[in-house]
C-alpha positions as CSV (number, residue, x, y, z in Angstrom):
1,M,-0.2,0.3,-0.1
2,S,1.2,3.5,-1.0
3,A,0.5,6.1,1.2
4,V,-0.7,9.8,-0.9
5,P,2.1,12.1,0.3
6,V,0.8,15.2,2.0
7,P,1.9,18.7,0.2
8,Q,4.4,20.7,1.1
9,L,3.8,24.3,3.0
10,H,5.4,27.2,1.1
11,Y,5.3,30.9,1.2
12,R,5.1,33.5,-1.5
13,P,4.2,36.8,-1.7
14,M,0.7,37.6,-2.8
15,R,0.0,38.0,-6.6
16,A,-2.7,39.9,-8.3
17,T,-4.3,36.9,-9.8
18,D,-4.3,35.5,-5.9
19,L,-7.2,37.8,-5.1
20,Q,-10.2,36.3,-5.6
21,E,-9.4,33.1,-3.9
22,V,-7.7,35.4,-1.0
23,A,-11.6,36.8,-0.3
24,R,-13.4,33.8,-1.4
25,L,-10.9,32.6,1.8
26,E,-11.6,35.1,4.2
27,K,-15.3,35.1,3.6
28,T,-15.5,31.7,5.2
29,L,-13.1,32.7,8.4
30,Y,-14.9,35.6,9.1
31,E,-18.3,37.1,9.8
32,F,-17.3,40.7,8.8
33,P,-14.7,39.8,6.3
34,W,-11.8,42.3,4.3
35,S,-13.3,42.9,0.9
36,L,-11.6,42.3,-2.2
37,G,-11.3,45.9,-2.4
38,N,-9.3,46.0,0.8
39,F,-6.9,43.5,0.0
40,R,-6.4,44.7,-3.7
41,D,-5.6,48.1,-2.1
42,S,-3.1,46.8,0.2
43,L,-1.1,44.7,-2.4
44,N,-1.3,47.9,-4.6
45,A,-0.1,50.3,-1.3
46,G,2.9,48.1,-1.5
47,Y,2.4,46.3,1.8
48,D,3.7,43.3,2.4
49,C,1.5,40.6,1.3
50,W,1.9,37.2,1.3
51,V,0.2,33.5,0.9
52,A,0.7,30.1,2.4
53,C,0.3,27.3,0.2
54,E,0.1,23.6,0.0
55,G,1.1,22.8,-3.2
56,E,-0.8,24.7,-5.4
57,T,-3.6,25.7,-3.2
58,V,-3.6,28.9,-0.9
59,I,-4.4,27.6,2.3
60,G,-3.4,31.4,4.1
61,Y,-2.5,34.8,3.6
62,A,-1.2,37.8,5.6
63,V,-0.9,41.3,5.3
64,L,1.9,43.2,7.0
65,M,2.5,47.4,6.3
66,I,5.8,48.6,7.4
67,A,6.7,51.7,8.1
68,L,10.4,52.5,8.8
69,D,11.3,50.2,11.6
70,E,8.0,48.9,12.9
71,A,5.6,46.8,11.3
72,H,1.8,46.3,11.5
73,L,0.2,42.9,10.8
74,L,-2.7,44.1,9.3
75,N,-4.6,40.5,8.7
76,I,-3.0,36.8,9.2
77,A,-5.7,33.9,8.8
78,I,-5.3,30.3,7.9
79,A,-8.2,27.8,6.0
80,S,-10.2,26.0,8.9
81,A,-9.2,22.8,7.4
82,S,-5.8,23.8,8.0
83,Q,-5.9,24.8,11.5
84,R,-4.5,23.5,14.6
85,R,-1.6,21.5,12.8
86,G,1.2,24.2,13.4
87,T,0.4,26.0,9.9
88,G,-0.5,29.2,11.6
89,R,2.2,29.0,13.9
90,A,4.7,28.6,10.8
91,F,2.7,31.5,8.7
92,L,3.0,33.6,11.4
93,K,6.9,32.7,12.3
94,K,7.8,33.3,8.7
95,I,6.1,36.5,8.6
96,L,8.2,37.5,11.9
97,G,11.4,36.8,9.9
98,V,9.8,38.9,6.5
99,A,9.4,41.8,8.9
100,K,12.9,41.7,11.0
101,A,14.3,41.0,7.2
102,A,13.0,44.8,6.3
103,G,14.6,46.0,9.6
104,C,11.9,46.2,11.9
105,L,12.1,46.2,15.6
106,I,8.7,45.5,16.5
107,V,5.7,44.3,15.6
108,Y,2.4,45.2,16.2
109,L,-1.4,43.9,15.6
110,E,-5.0,43.9,16.8
111,V,-7.4,40.6,17.5
112,R,-10.5,40.5,19.3
113,P,-10.7,39.3,22.7
114,S,-13.2,36.4,21.6
115,N,-10.5,34.8,19.1
116,V,-9.5,32.7,21.7
117,A,-6.9,30.4,19.2
118,A,-5.7,33.3,17.7
119,R,-4.8,35.2,21.8
120,H,-2.8,31.5,22.7
121,L,-1.0,31.9,19.0
122,Y,0.0,35.1,19.9
123,R,1.0,34.8,23.4
124,T,3.3,31.8,22.9
125,S,4.6,33.7,19.9
126,G,6.1,36.2,22.1
127,F,3.3,39.5,21.8
128,Q,2.2,41.2,24.8
129,Q,-0.3,43.1,25.4
130,I,-0.4,46.6,25.3
131,A,-3.5,48.4,25.2
132,I,-7.3,48.2,24.7
133,R,-8.7,49.9,21.5
134,P,-12.7,50.2,22.7
135,N,-15.1,49.4,19.9
136,Y,-13.1,48.5,17.5
137,Y,-14.2,45.8,15.5
138,P,-17.8,45.4,14.0
139,S,-19.6,42.2,15.9
140,V,-23.1,41.2,15.8
141,A,-24.1,42.5,19.4
142,G,-22.5,46.0,18.0
143,R,-18.9,46.3,18.3
144,E,-15.9,44.6,19.9
145,D,-12.9,45.9,21.9
146,A,-9.5,44.9,20.1
147,L,-6.6,43.4,21.9
148,F,-3.4,45.8,20.6
149,L,-0.1,43.6,20.9
150,G,3.1,44.1,20.5
151,L,6.7,41.6,20.0
152,T,9.7,43.4,20.0
153,L,12.0,41.3,17.4
154,R,15.4,39.9,18.6
């Protein structure tokens, strides 16, 4: 009996041809997703936009805005079917490496308090809470605060 090989995870810069798939994936993950235009604008603005792929399939994406020696991780996500197996942690590590290679000393991000899995990932990756941004995110109940986190790169 032969085993079916598992596609290797690899990363590459996001291309305009990825935008439809990235926006589709975003809609499957969030009640209040970024629009196709949000991703297109980020790519056109020159933000560091990346995709995580298994084989040729896009299973994740990240948008990183770099300004001088700081980076702001605006969006990062992994397809539901690829979660809980280290894929998100590996992709976050890749994106932090992109920030470090660009000369960034710190990376910031916001996360919903209700996103327990993401909060755990960020905490165990070394992020520290800096502040709370009140009523930052839209939610079914109206608005939800954001936890503002930072990680000093070494």
